[in-house]
N, CA, C and O atoms as a printed pandas DataFrame, in Angstrom:
     atom_number atom_name residue_name chain_id  residue_number  x_coord  y_coord  z_coord
0              1         N          MET        A               1  -35.189  126.375   -9.380
1              2        CA          MET        A               1  -34.912  124.938   -9.478
2              3         C          MET        A               1  -34.201  124.440   -8.205
3              4         O          MET        A               1  -34.470  123.334   -7.736
4              5         N          ALA        A               2  -33.307  125.249   -7.660
5              6        CA          ALA        A               2  -32.578  124.849   -6.450
6              7         C          ALA        A               2  -33.511  124.719   -5.259
7              8         O          ALA        A               2  -33.371  123.797   -4.456
8              9         N          ARG        A               3  -34.480  125.654   -5.137
9             10        CA          ARG        A               3  -35.422  125.574   -4.050
10            11         C          ARG        A               3  -36.299  124.358   -4.153
11            12         O          ARG        A               3  -36.627  123.734   -3.144
12            13         N          GLU        A               4  -36.686  124.010   -5.378
13            14        CA          GLU        A               4  -37.540  122.806   -5.579
14            15         C          GLU        A               4  -36.806  121.548   -5.120
15            16         O          GLU        A               4  -37.407  120.648   -4.533
16            17         N          LEU        A               5  -35.493  121.492   -5.393
17            18        CA          LEU        A               5  -34.690  120.311   -5.029
18            19         C          LEU        A               5  -34.165  120.402   -3.586
19            20         O          LEU        A               5  -33.512  119.474   -3.108
20            21         N          GLU        A               6  -34.448  121.512   -2.894
21            22        CA          GLU        A               6  -33.977  121.779   -1.537
22            23         C          GLU        A               6  -32.436  121.697   -1.477
23            24         O          GLU        A               6  -31.862  121.124   -0.551
24            25         N          LEU        A               7  -31.781  122.297   -2.510
25            26        CA          LEU        A               7  -30.323  122.351   -2.551
26            27         C          LEU        A               7  -29.899  123.806   -2.680
27            28         O          LEU        A               7  -30.752  124.693   -2.645
28            29         N          ASP        A               8  -28.606  124.077   -2.828
29            30        CA          ASP        A               8  -28.088  125.426   -2.905
30            31         C          ASP        A               8  -27.593  125.726   -4.325
31            32         O          ASP        A               8  -27.100  124.835   -5.017
32            33         N          LEU        A               9  -27.728  127.000   -4.758
33            34        CA          LEU        A               9  -27.199  127.448   -6.024
34            35         C          LEU        A               9  -25.817  128.035   -5.712
35            36         O          LEU        A               9  -25.714  129.070   -5.054
36            37         N          VAL        A              10  -24.738  127.358   -6.194
37            38        CA          VAL        A              10  -23.383  127.759   -5.848
38            39         C          VAL        A              10  -22.650  128.264   -7.086
39            40         O          VAL        A              10  -22.647  127.613   -8.131
40            41         N          GLU        A              11  -22.019  129.451   -6.950
41            42        CA          GLU        A              11  -21.249  130.016   -8.057
42            43         C          GLU        A              11  -19.862  129.364   -8.048
43            44         O          GLU        A              11  -19.083  129.559   -7.114
44            45         N          ILE        A              12  -19.566  128.602   -9.081
45            46        CA          ILE        A              12  -18.318  127.858   -9.130
46            47         C          ILE        A              12  -17.193  128.709   -9.704
47            48         O          ILE        A              12  -16.106  128.755   -9.128
48            49         N          SER        A              13  -17.428  129.377  -10.818
49            50        CA          SER        A              13  -16.432  130.195  -11.458
50            51         C          SER        A              13  -16.976  131.583  -11.763
51            52         O          SER        A              13  -17.604  131.792  -12.801
52            53         N          PRO        A              14  -16.731  132.552  -10.840
53            54        CA          PRO        A              14  -17.339  133.868  -11.001
54            55         C          PRO        A              14  -16.699  134.695  -12.134
55            56         O          PRO        A              14  -17.340  135.611  -12.649
56            57         N          ASN        A              15  -15.456  134.394  -12.531
57            58        CA          ASN        A              15  -14.755  135.195  -13.521
58            59         C          ASN        A              15  -15.117  134.773  -14.967
59            60         O          ASN        A              15  -14.811  135.500  -15.912
60            61         N          ALA        A              16  -15.748  133.637  -15.134
61            62        CA          ALA        A              16  -16.091  133.169  -16.469
62            63         C          ALA        A              16  -17.221  134.012  -17.057
63            64         O          ALA        A              16  -18.006  134.606  -16.317
64            65         N          LYS        A              17  -17.303  134.063  -18.377
65            66        CA          LYS        A              17  -18.385  134.780  -19.055
66            67         C          LYS        A              17  -19.248  133.768  -19.772
67            68         O          LYS        A              17  -18.750  133.187  -20.737
68            69         N          PRO        A              18  -20.440  133.505  -19.421
69            70        CA          PRO        A              18  -21.183  133.904  -18.211
70            71         C          PRO        A              18  -20.693  133.111  -16.994
71            72         O          PRO        A              18  -20.104  132.043  -17.157
72            73         N          PRO        A              19  -20.928  133.621  -15.774
73            74        CA          PRO        A              19  -20.498  132.900  -14.564
74            75         C          PRO        A              19  -21.098  131.502  -14.493
75            76         O          PRO        A              19  -22.245  131.281  -14.882
76            77         N          VAL        A              20  -20.276  130.532  -13.972
77            78        CA          VAL        A              20  -20.687  129.157  -13.899
78            79         C          VAL        A              20  -21.309  128.883  -12.507
79            80         O          VAL        A              20  -20.699  129.177  -11.479
80            81         N          CYS        A              21  -22.508  128.327  -12.498
81            82        CA          CYS        A              21  -23.168  128.005  -11.255
82            83         C          CYS        A              21  -23.612  126.533  -11.278
83            84         O          CYS        A              21  -23.832  125.963  -12.347
84            85         N          LYS        A              22  -23.741  125.926  -10.089
85            86        CA          LYS        A              22  -24.199  124.555   -9.977
86            87         C          LYS        A              22  -25.210  124.470   -8.855
87            88         O          LYS        A              22  -25.161  125.228   -7.886
88            89         N          ILE        A              23  -26.144  123.513   -9.010
89            90        CA          ILE        A              23  -27.118  123.271   -7.956
90            91         C          ILE        A              23  -26.599  122.068   -7.196
91            92         O          ILE        A              23  -26.669  120.939   -7.682
92            93         N          ILE        A              24  -26.060  122.319   -5.964
93            94        CA          ILE        A              24  -25.477  121.246   -5.129
94            95         C          ILE        A              24  -25.727  121.550   -3.663
95            96         O          ILE        A              24  -26.198  122.629   -3.303
96            97         N          ASN        A              25  -25.394  120.557   -2.814
97            98        CA          ASN        A              25  -25.473  120.718   -1.387
98            99         C          ASN        A              25  -24.194  121.502   -0.974
99           100         O          ASN        A              25  -23.092  120.963   -1.088
100          101         N          TYR        A              26  -24.324  122.735   -0.508
101          102        CA          TYR        A              26  -23.167  123.569   -0.260
102          103         C          TYR        A              26  -22.263  123.038    0.839
103          104         O          TYR        A              26  -21.040  123.122    0.722
104          105         N          LYS        A              27  -22.842  122.488    1.914
105          106        CA          LYS        A              27  -22.029  121.968    3.017
106          107         C          LYS        A              27  -21.144  120.827    2.533
107          108         O          LYS        A              27  -19.979  120.721    2.915
108          109         N          LYS        A              28  -21.719  119.973    1.685
109          110        CA          LYS        A              28  -20.928  118.855    1.149
110          111         C          LYS        A              28  -19.836  119.368    0.212
111          112         O          LYS        A              28  -18.730  118.828    0.180
112          113         N          PHE        A              29  -20.154  120.407   -0.542
113          114        CA          PHE        A              29  -19.189  121.011   -1.444
114          115         C          PHE        A              29  -17.984  121.560   -0.665
115          116         O          PHE        A              29  -16.838  121.313   -1.040
116          117         N          VAL        A              30  -18.242  122.296    0.406
117          118        CA          VAL        A              30  -17.161  122.867    1.241
118          119         C          VAL        A              30  -16.327  121.738    1.882
119          120         O          VAL        A              30  -15.099  121.808    1.929
120          121         N          TYR        A              31  -17.021  120.702    2.371
121          122        CA          TYR        A              31  -16.309  119.581    2.982
122          123         C          TYR        A              31  -15.380  118.899    1.977
123          124         O          TYR        A              31  -14.225  118.612    2.290
124          125         N          ASP        A              32  -15.884  118.642    0.774
125          126        CA          ASP        A              32  -15.037  118.007   -0.230
126          127         C          ASP        A              32  -13.861  118.888   -0.614
127          128         O          ASP        A              32  -12.754  118.393   -0.825
128          129         N          LYS        A              33  -14.098  120.206   -0.707
129          130        CA          LYS        A              33  -13.019  121.113   -1.062
130          131         C          LYS        A              33  -11.919  121.130    0.011
131          132         O          LYS        A              33  -10.732  121.146   -0.317
132          133         N          LYS        A              34  -12.312  121.126    1.275
133          134        CA          LYS        A              34  -11.335  121.071    2.353
134          135         C          LYS        A              34  -10.530  119.772    2.314
135          136         O          LYS        A              34   -9.318  119.765    2.530
136          137         N          LYS        A              35  -11.224  118.690    2.037
137          138        CA          LYS        A              35  -10.588  117.388    1.942
138          139         C          LYS        A              35   -9.568  117.331    0.819
139          140         O          LYS        A              35   -8.472  116.796    0.985
140          141         N          ARG        A              36   -9.951  117.902   -0.352
141          142        CA          ARG        A              36   -9.020  117.946   -1.498
142          143         C          ARG        A              36   -7.806  118.796   -1.192
143          144         O          ARG        A              36   -6.684  118.423   -1.534
144          145         N          ASP        A              37   -8.019  119.947   -0.544
145          146        CA          ASP        A              37   -6.922  120.858   -0.216
146          147         C          ASP        A              37   -5.961  120.211    0.758
147          148         O          ASP        A              37   -4.746  120.356    0.625
148          149         N          LYS        A              38   -6.505  119.485    1.751
149          150        CA          LYS        A              38   -5.672  118.822    2.756
150          151         C          LYS        A              38   -4.853  117.713    2.095
151          152         O          LYS        A              38   -3.679  117.546    2.423
152          153         N          LEU        A              39   -5.430  116.973    1.198
153          154        CA          LEU        A              39   -4.734  115.909    0.473
154          155         C          LEU        A              39   -3.632  116.488   -0.401
155          156         O          LEU        A              39   -2.539  115.927   -0.473
156          157         N          GLN        A              40   -3.907  117.594   -1.060
157          158        CA          GLN        A              40   -2.924  118.243   -1.922
158          159         C          GLN        A              40   -1.750  118.767   -1.115
159          160         O          GLN        A              40   -0.599  118.689   -1.544
160          161         N          LYS        A              41   -2.056  119.305    0.063
161          162        CA          LYS        A              41   -1.009  119.813    0.950
162          163         C          LYS        A              41   -0.121  118.683    1.465
163          164         O          LYS        A              41    1.086  118.857    1.630
164          165         N          ALA        A              42   -0.727  117.529    1.715
165          166        CA          ALA        A              42    0.031  116.373    2.228
166          167         C          ALA        A              42    0.969  115.844    1.132
167          168         O          ALA        A              42    2.051  115.336    1.427
168          169         N          LYS        A              43    0.546  115.966   -0.127
169          170        CA          LYS        A              43    1.367  115.457   -1.233
170          171         C          LYS        A              43    2.517  116.404   -1.565
171          172         O          LYS        A              43    3.494  115.991   -2.190
172          173         N          ALA        A              44    2.414  117.658   -1.158
173          174        CA          ALA        A              44    3.469  118.610   -1.437
174          175         C          ALA        A              44    4.771  118.160   -0.763
175          176         O          ALA        A              44    4.765  117.763    0.402
176          177         N          SER        A              45    5.870  118.222   -1.489
177          178        CA          SER        A              45    7.140  117.752   -0.945
178          179         C          SER        A              45    7.718  118.763    0.032
179          180         O          SER        A              45    7.723  119.966   -0.229
180          181         N          LYS        A              46    8.190  118.276    1.126
181          182        CA          LYS        A              46    8.836  119.116    2.105
182          183         C          LYS        A              46   10.330  118.994    1.956
183          184         O          LYS        A              46   10.861  117.885    1.895
184          185         N          VAL        A              47   11.019  120.120    1.895
185          186        CA          VAL        A              47   12.456  120.111    1.693
186          187         C          VAL        A              47   13.137  119.942    3.063
187          188         O          VAL        A              47   12.966  120.767    3.960
188          189         N          VAL        A              48   13.900  118.872    3.202
189          190        CA          VAL        A              48   14.631  118.602    4.425
190          191         C          VAL        A              48   16.078  119.008    4.181
191          192         O          VAL        A              48   16.676  118.593    3.188
192          193         N          VAL        A              49   16.643  119.805    5.063
193          194        CA          VAL        A              49   18.064  120.232    4.919
194          195         C          VAL        A              49   18.858  119.584    6.055
195          196         O          VAL        A              49   18.578  119.806    7.233
196          197         N          LYS        A              50   19.846  118.787    5.679
197          198        CA          LYS        A              50   20.749  118.163    6.676
198          199         C          LYS        A              50   22.079  118.919    6.628
199          200         O          LYS        A              50   22.524  119.353    5.565
200          201         N          GLU        A              51   22.689  119.064    7.779
201          202        CA          GLU        A              51   23.927  119.831    7.877
202          203         C          GLU        A              51   25.081  118.944    8.263
203          204         O          GLU        A              51   24.939  118.007    9.050
204          205         N          ILE        A              52   26.250  119.264    7.684
205          206        CA          ILE        A              52   27.500  118.585    8.073
206          207         C          ILE        A              52   28.522  119.665    8.319
207          208         O          ILE        A              52   28.701  120.564    7.497
208          209         N          ARG        A              53   29.194  119.579    9.451
209          210        CA          ARG        A              53   30.135  120.625    9.861
210          211         C          ARG        A              53   31.562  120.070    9.806
211          212         O          ARG        A              53   31.829  118.965   10.277
212          213         N          PHE        A              54   32.448  120.836    9.240
213          214        CA          PHE        A              54   33.861  120.506    9.185
214          215         C          PHE        A              54   34.655  121.617    9.862
215          216         O          PHE        A              54   34.168  122.736   10.027
216          217         N          GLY        A              55   35.879  121.291   10.249
217          218        CA          GLY        A              55   36.841  122.290   10.685
218          219         C          GLY        A              55   37.818  122.484    9.533
219          220         O          GLY        A              55   37.876  121.654    8.627
220          221         N          PRO        A              56   38.580  123.563    9.557
221          222        CA          PRO        A              56   39.500  123.792    8.431
222          223         C          PRO        A              56   40.600  122.742    8.331
223          224         O          PRO        A              56   41.133  122.526    7.242
224          225         N          ASN        A              57   40.950  122.096    9.413
225          226        CA          ASN        A              57   41.996  121.084    9.426
226          227         C          ASN        A              57   41.434  119.682    9.704
227          228         O          ASN        A              57   42.032  118.902   10.445
228          229         N          THR        A              58   40.282  119.375    9.104
229          230        CA          THR        A              58   39.638  118.077    9.339
230          231         C          THR        A              58   40.507  116.952    8.776
231          232         O          THR        A              58   40.994  117.018    7.647
232          233         N          ASP        A              59   40.684  115.917    9.604
233          234        CA          ASP        A              59   41.516  114.776    9.249
234          235         C          ASP        A              59   40.841  113.935    8.167
235          236         O          ASP        A              59   39.625  114.024    7.999
236          237         N          ASP        A              60   41.591  113.130    7.435
237          238        CA          ASP        A              60   41.063  112.339    6.342
238          239         C          ASP        A              60   40.024  111.314    6.812
239          240         O          ASP        A              60   39.006  111.110    6.151
240          241         N          HIS        A              61   40.287  110.667    7.963
241          242        CA          HIS        A              61   39.329  109.666    8.458
242          243         C          HIS        A              61   37.998  110.336    8.824
243          244         O          HIS        A              61   36.933  109.799    8.518
244          245         N          ASP        A              62   38.050  111.486    9.466
245          246        CA          ASP        A              62   36.844  112.214    9.814
246          247         C          ASP        A              62   36.103  112.660    8.545
247          248         O          ASP        A              62   34.875  112.619    8.474
248          249         N          TYR        A              63   36.887  113.086    7.548
249          250        CA          TYR        A              63   36.276  113.507    6.287
250          251         C          TYR        A              63   35.518  112.325    5.648
251          252         O          TYR        A              63   34.383  112.484    5.197
252          253         N          GLN        A              64   36.148  111.152    5.614
253          254        CA          GLN        A              64   35.482  109.974    4.993
254          255         C          GLN        A              64   34.219  109.602    5.769
255          256         O          GLN        A              64   33.206  109.243    5.168
256          257         N          PHE        A              65   34.273  109.685    7.084
257          258        CA          PHE        A              65   33.132  109.358    7.949
258          259         C          PHE        A              65   31.963  110.328    7.632
259          260         O          PHE        A              65   30.820  109.902    7.468
260          261         N          LYS        A              66   32.267  111.582    7.552
261          262        CA          LYS        A              66   31.191  112.590    7.290
262          263         C          LYS        A              66   30.716  112.474    5.841
263          264         O          LYS        A              66   29.540  112.706    5.562
264          265         N          LYS        A              67   31.585  112.129    4.943
265          266        CA          LYS        A              67   31.184  111.959    3.533
266          267         C          LYS        A              67   30.171  110.806    3.413
267          268         O          LYS        A              67   29.216  110.878    2.638
268          269         N          LYS        A              68   30.403  109.745    4.198
269          270        CA          LYS        A              68   29.492  108.602    4.185
270          271         C          LYS        A              68   28.081  109.025    4.660
271          272         O          LYS        A              68   27.069  108.585    4.115
272          273         N          HIS        A              69   28.050  109.877    5.678
273          274        CA          HIS        A              69   26.757  110.396    6.161
274          275         C          HIS        A              69   26.108  111.276    5.089
275          276         O          HIS        A              69   24.895  111.220    4.885
276          277         N          ALA        A              70   26.916  112.082    4.410
277          278        CA          ALA        A              70   26.409  112.979    3.373
278          279         C          ALA        A              70   25.783  112.160    2.233
279          280         O          ALA        A              70   24.729  112.525    1.712
280          281         N          ILE        A              71   26.421  111.077    1.858
281          282        CA          ILE        A              71   25.869  110.201    0.798
282          283         C          ILE        A              71   24.537  109.625    1.239
283          284         O          ILE        A              71   23.600  109.561    0.443
284          285         N          LYS        A              72   24.435  109.203    2.498
285          286        CA          LYS        A              72   23.175  108.657    3.014
286          287         C          LYS        A              72   22.064  109.717    2.968
287          288         O          LYS        A              72   20.937  109.425    2.570
288          289         N          PHE        A              73   22.396  110.960    3.384
289          290        CA          PHE        A              73   21.392  112.029    3.369
290          291         C          PHE        A              73   20.904  112.318    1.947
291          292         O          PHE        A              73   19.709  112.502    1.719
292          293         N          LEU        A              74   21.838  112.354    0.999
293          294        CA          LEU        A              74   21.451  112.649   -0.391
294          295         C          LEU        A              74   20.642  111.509   -1.001
295          296         O          LEU        A              74   19.718  111.750   -1.778
296          297         N          LYS        A              75   20.984  110.274   -0.657
297          298        CA          LYS        A              75   20.197  109.126   -1.132
298          299         C          LYS        A              75   18.773  109.143   -0.574
299          300         O          LYS        A              75   17.831  108.700   -1.230
300          301         N          ASP        A              76   18.635  109.654    0.634
301          302        CA          ASP        A              76   17.304  109.751    1.263
302          303         C          ASP        A              76   16.496  110.907    0.668
303          304         O          ASP        A              76   15.308  111.036    0.964
304          305         N          GLY        A              77   17.116  111.749   -0.167
305          306        CA          GLY        A              77   16.388  112.858   -0.807
306          307         C          GLY        A              77   16.481  114.161   -0.071
307          308         O          GLY        A              77   15.750  115.091   -0.413
308          309         N          ALA        A              78   17.334  114.292    0.919
309          310        CA          ALA        A              78   17.455  115.528    1.695
310          311         C          ALA        A              78   18.524  116.422    1.022
311          312         O          ALA        A              78   19.473  115.950    0.396
312          313         N          LYS        A              79   18.309  117.709    1.189
313          314        CA          LYS        A              79   19.287  118.692    0.673
314          315         C          LYS        A              79   20.427  118.738    1.724
315          316         O          LYS        A              79   20.181  118.612    2.924
316          317         N          LEU        A              80   21.642  118.914    1.258
317          318        CA          LEU        A              80   22.790  118.902    2.150
318          319         C          LEU        A              80   23.439  120.276    2.247
319          320         O          LEU        A              80   23.734  120.914    1.236
320          321         N          LYS        A              81   23.657  120.718    3.484
321          322        CA          LYS        A              81   24.389  121.964    3.734
322          323         C          LYS        A              81   25.674  121.579    4.439
323          324         O          LYS        A              81   25.655  121.127    5.584
324          325         N          ALA        A              82   26.800  121.763    3.744
325          326        CA          ALA        A              82   28.091  121.445    4.343
326          327         C          ALA        A              82   28.785  122.749    4.596
327          328         O          ALA        A              82   28.779  123.637    3.743
328          329         N          TYR        A              83   29.386  122.881    5.760
329          330        CA          TYR        A              83   30.102  124.128    6.064
330          331         C          TYR        A              83   31.365  123.875    6.890
331          332         O          TYR        A              83   31.458  122.912    7.651
332          333         N          VAL        A              84   32.320  124.768    6.712
333          334        CA          VAL        A              84   33.544  124.767    7.479
334          335         C          VAL        A              84   33.411  125.929    8.472
335          336         O          VAL        A              84   33.156  127.063    8.068
336          337         N          PHE        A              85   33.580  125.651    9.745
337          338        CA          PHE        A              85   33.486  126.668   10.770
338          339         C          PHE        A              85   34.860  127.074   11.230
339          340         O          PHE        A              85   35.634  126.236   11.691
340          341         N          PHE        A              86   35.172  128.332   11.113
341          342        CA          PHE        A              86   36.471  128.850   11.493
342          343         C          PHE        A              86   36.396  129.431   12.898
343          344         O          PHE        A              86   35.701  130.418   13.136
344          345         N          LYS        A              87   37.132  128.798   13.842
345          346        CA          LYS        A              87   37.133  129.296   15.228
346          347         C          LYS        A              87   38.354  130.175   15.451
347          348         O          LYS        A              87   39.454  129.851   15.002
348          349         N          GLY        A              88   38.160  131.256   16.126
349          350        CA          GLY        A              88   39.293  132.123   16.505
350          351         C          GLY        A              88   40.141  132.538   15.361
351          352         O          GLY        A              88   39.650  133.139   14.406
352          353         N          ARG        A              89   41.445  132.225   15.430
353          354        CA          ARG        A              89   42.385  132.638   14.373
354          355         C          ARG        A              89   42.444  131.653   13.223
355          356         O          ARG        A              89   43.220  131.854   12.289
356          357         N          SER        A              90   41.651  130.597   13.260
357          358        CA          SER        A              90   41.710  129.604   12.169
358          359         C          SER        A              90   41.163  130.167   10.873
359          360         O          SER        A              90   41.175  129.474    9.856
360          361         N          ILE        A              91   40.674  131.428   10.879
361          362        CA          ILE        A              91   40.150  132.083    9.690
362          363         C          ILE        A              91   41.281  132.272    8.660
363          364         O          ILE        A              91   41.014  132.519    7.484
364          365         N          ILE        A              92   42.536  132.155    9.105
365          366        CA          ILE        A              92   43.662  132.261    8.151
366          367         C          ILE        A              92   43.739  131.038    7.219
367          368         O          ILE        A              92   44.464  131.058    6.224
368          369         N          PHE        A              93   42.996  129.987    7.545
369          370        CA          PHE        A              93   42.980  128.768    6.708
370          371         C          PHE        A              93   41.778  128.751    5.762
371          372         O          PHE        A              93   41.238  127.686    5.462
372          373         N          LYS        A              94   41.359  129.934    5.291
373          374        CA          LYS        A              94   40.206  130.012    4.376
374          375         C          LYS        A              94   40.396  129.141    3.132
375          376         O          LYS        A              94   39.464  128.469    2.690
376          377         N          ASP        A              95   41.584  129.157    2.585
377          378        CA          ASP        A              95   41.836  128.368    1.354
378          379         C          ASP        A              95   41.718  126.879    1.626
379          380         O          ASP        A              95   41.239  126.142    0.764
380          381         N          GLN        A              96   42.141  126.406    2.808
381          382        CA          GLN        A              96   41.995  124.985    3.154
382          383         C          GLN        A              96   40.533  124.611    3.255
383          384         O          GLN        A              96   40.132  123.537    2.806
384          385         N          GLY        A              97   39.729  125.489    3.842
385          386        CA          GLY        A              97   38.302  125.248    3.968
386          387         C          GLY        A              97   37.626  125.135    2.615
387          388         O          GLY        A              97   36.795  124.254    2.393
388          389         N          GLU        A              98   37.991  126.040    1.711
389          390        CA          GLU        A              98   37.433  126.021    0.391
390          391         C          GLU        A              98   37.809  124.743   -0.358
391          392         O          GLU        A              98   36.965  124.133   -1.014
392          393         N          ILE        A              99   39.070  124.343   -0.258
393          394        CA          ILE        A              99   39.551  123.102   -0.912
394          395         C          ILE        A              99   38.757  121.905   -0.368
395          396         O          ILE        A              99   38.338  121.034   -1.129
396          397         N          LEU        A             100   38.556  121.873    0.954
397          398        CA          LEU        A             100   37.814  120.797    1.577
398          399         C          LEU        A             100   36.374  120.697    1.059
399          400         O          LEU        A             100   35.889  119.605    0.763
400          401         N          LEU        A             101   35.704  121.837    0.954
401          402        CA          LEU        A             101   34.298  121.842    0.472
402          403         C          LEU        A             101   34.219  121.454   -1.005
403          404         O          LEU        A             101   33.316  120.726   -1.417
404          405         N          LEU        A             102   35.167  121.945   -1.793
405          406        CA          LEU        A             102   35.180  121.587   -3.215
406          407         C          LEU        A             102   35.469  120.095   -3.416
407          408         O          LEU        A             102   34.926  119.453   -4.315
408          409         N          ARG        A             103   36.340  119.567   -2.553
409          410        CA          ARG        A             103   36.656  118.106   -2.609
410          411         C          ARG        A             103   35.375  117.307   -2.279
411          412         O          ARG        A             103   35.073  116.306   -2.928
412          413         N          LEU        A             104   34.639  117.767   -1.268
413          414        CA          LEU        A             104   33.392  117.104   -0.901
414          415         C          LEU        A             104   32.401  117.152   -2.050
415          416         O          LEU        A             104   31.763  116.152   -2.379
416          417         N          ALA        A             105   32.279  118.316   -2.652
417          418        CA          ALA        A             105   31.337  118.463   -3.796
418          419         C          ALA        A             105   31.714  117.539   -4.952
419          420         O          ALA        A             105   30.843  116.958   -5.600
420          421         N          GLN        A             106   32.998  117.408   -5.202
421          422        CA          GLN        A             106   33.480  116.540   -6.268
422          423         C          GLN        A             106   33.238  115.063   -5.917
423          424         O          GLN        A             106   32.862  114.279   -6.789
424          425         N          ASP        A             107   33.448  114.683   -4.667
425          426        CA          ASP        A             107   33.229  113.298   -4.251
426          427         C          ASP        A             107   31.740  112.912   -4.280
427          428         O          ASP        A             107   31.409  111.744   -4.484
428          429         N          LEU        A             108   30.844  113.891   -4.077
429          430        CA          LEU        A             108   29.407  113.628   -4.040
430          431         C          LEU        A             108   28.737  113.906   -5.381
431          432         O          LEU        A             108   27.509  113.922   -5.466
432          433         N          GLU        A             109   29.520  114.121   -6.413
433          434        CA          GLU        A             109   28.979  114.524   -7.733
434          435         C          GLU        A             109   27.946  113.528   -8.268
435          436         O          GLU        A             109   26.966  113.946   -8.886
436          437         N          GLU        A             110   28.137  112.221   -8.049
437          438        CA          GLU        A             110   27.212  111.244   -8.576
438          439         C          GLU        A             110   25.920  111.146   -7.759
439          440         O          GLU        A             110   24.934  110.576   -8.228
440          441         N          TYR        A             111   25.918  111.705   -6.528
441          442        CA          TYR        A             111   24.724  111.651   -5.681
442          443         C          TYR        A             111   23.927  112.965   -5.673
443          444         O          TYR        A             111   22.721  112.964   -5.429
444          445         N          GLY        A             112   24.613  114.081   -5.943
445          446        CA          GLY        A             112   23.947  115.367   -5.904
446          447         C          GLY        A             112   24.664  116.402   -6.722
447          448         O          GLY        A             112   25.787  116.205   -7.187
448          449         N          LYS        A             113   23.971  117.528   -6.884
449          450        CA          LYS        A             113   24.495  118.620   -7.711
450          451         C          LYS        A             113   24.800  119.833   -6.814
451          452         O          LYS        A             113   24.000  120.189   -5.950
452          453         N          LEU        A             114   25.944  120.448   -7.026
453          454        CA          LEU        A             114   26.357  121.625   -6.277
454          455         C          LEU        A             114   25.468  122.805   -6.706
455          456         O          LEU        A             114   25.347  123.099   -7.895
456          457         N          GLU        A             115   24.848  123.475   -5.719
457          458        CA          GLU        A             115   23.988  124.597   -6.017
458          459         C          GLU        A             115   24.779  125.909   -6.140
459          460         O          GLU        A             115   24.499  126.725   -7.019
460          461         N          GLN        A             116   25.758  126.105   -5.263
461          462        CA          GLN        A             116   26.554  127.318   -5.299
462          463         C          GLN        A             116   27.985  127.028   -4.884
463          464         O          GLN        A             116   28.232  126.090   -4.127
464          465         N          MET        A             117   28.904  127.800   -5.355
465          466        CA          MET        A             117   30.326  127.646   -4.969
466          467         C          MET        A             117   30.466  128.068   -3.495
467          468         O          MET        A             117   29.629  128.799   -2.965
468          469         N          PRO        A             118   31.555  127.586   -2.838
469          470        CA          PRO        A             118   31.735  127.940   -1.429
470          471         C          PRO        A             118   31.720  129.440   -1.215
471          472         O          PRO        A             118   32.356  130.206   -1.938
472          473         N          LYS        A             119   30.962  129.837   -0.184
473          474        CA          LYS        A             119   30.715  131.260    0.090
474          475         C          LYS        A             119   31.019  131.507    1.546
475          476         O          LYS        A             119   30.497  130.806    2.412
476          477         N          LEU        A             120   31.854  132.491    1.837
477          478        CA          LEU        A             120   32.200  132.828    3.216
478          479         C          LEU        A             120   31.249  133.850    3.768
479          480         O          LEU        A             120   31.127  134.956    3.242
480          481         N          MET        A             121   30.555  133.466    4.863
481          482        CA          MET        A             121   29.661  134.391    5.558
482          483         C          MET        A             121   30.038  134.392    7.033
483          484         O          MET        A             121   29.755  133.443    7.764
484          485         N          GLY        A             122   30.670  135.454    7.446
485          486        CA          GLY        A             122   31.125  135.542    8.835
486          487         C          GLY        A             122   32.240  134.556    9.067
487          488         O          GLY        A             122   33.285  134.639    8.421
488          489         N          LYS        A             123   32.036  133.611    9.989
489          490        CA          LYS        A             123   33.043  132.603   10.297
490          491         C          LYS        A             123   32.736  131.256    9.654
491          492         O          LYS        A             123   33.365  130.252    9.985
492          493         N          ARG        A             124   31.776  131.230    8.740
493          494        CA          ARG        A             124   31.394  129.977    8.078
494          495         C          ARG        A             124   31.585  130.066    6.580
495          496         O          ARG        A             124   31.278  131.092    5.972
496          497         N          MET        A             125   32.088  129.007    5.982
497          498        CA          MET        A             125   32.139  128.877    4.540
498          499         C          MET        A             125   31.196  127.754    4.196
499          500         O          MET        A             125   31.363  126.636    4.683
500          501         N          THR        A             126   30.192  128.028    3.354
501          502        CA          THR        A             126   29.092  127.114    3.147
502          503         C          THR        A             126   28.893  126.732    1.688
503          504         O          THR        A             126   29.133  127.526    0.779
504          505         N          ILE        A             127   28.441  125.480    1.485
505          506        CA          ILE        A             127   27.979  125.027    0.160
506          507         C          ILE        A             127   26.666  124.283    0.377
507          508         O          ILE        A             127   26.412  123.739    1.451
508          509         N          PHE        A             128   25.826  124.271   -0.680
509          510        CA          PHE        A             128   24.583  123.502   -0.690
510          511         C          PHE        A             128   24.651  122.489   -1.789
511          512         O          PHE        A             128   25.081  122.813   -2.896
512          513         N          ILE        A             129   24.234  121.252   -1.520
513          514        CA          ILE        A             129   24.197  120.198   -2.529
514          515         C          ILE        A             129   22.797  119.644   -2.597
515          516         O          ILE        A             129   22.229  119.227   -1.587
516          517         N          GLN        A             130   22.240  119.643   -3.802
517          518        CA          GLN        A             130   20.866  119.182   -4.024
518          519         C          GLN        A             130   20.919  117.744   -4.513
519          520         O          GLN        A             130   21.744  117.428   -5.371
520          521         N          PRO        A             131   20.053  116.844   -3.990
521          522        CA          PRO        A             131   20.097  115.468   -4.430
522          523         C          PRO        A             131   19.659  115.351   -5.885
523          524         O          PRO        A             131   18.850  116.138   -6.378
524          525         N          LYS        A             132   20.228  114.328   -6.570
525          526        CA          LYS        A             132   19.834  114.091   -7.965
526          527         C          LYS        A             132   18.488  113.373   -7.968
527          528         O          LYS        A             132   18.182  112.592   -7.067
528          529         N          LYS        A             133   17.713  113.645   -8.968
529          530        CA          LYS        A             133   16.396  112.987   -9.131
530          531         C          LYS        A             133   16.606  111.533   -9.461
531          532         O          LYS        A             133   17.563  111.171  -10.145
532          533         N          LYS        A             134   15.695  110.682   -8.965
533          534        CA          LYS        A             134   15.805  109.245   -9.232
534          535         C          LYS        A             134   15.190  108.888  -10.547
535          536         O          LYS        A             134   15.193  107.719  -10.933
């Protein structure tokens, strides 16, 4: 039948019992499949991670300024990575850094959800905040 219509016999679902075949133009089938895959890939959401850096002794004005940026990032749908960087001997202020990050998480509670508690890795104490769904 496919030869009579000058088309191709294409196996659509080889695992089905019995296998499913269609009589179609194979080149057009491949073109449409590529087009669908490309469209599906474009629709897939890309996770954007924005970073905000603090010092262990960050002043209140600087904190408010950075908090405002964090709110903007979360409203735009980006994931937020906030971290306190300890330089040199400032590692003795670990507790201040943790308090600062927890304060930020509490202030941003209505815009995003805390993914993990503050975690110290090397000279950085980090938290991740995921934006809330609209």
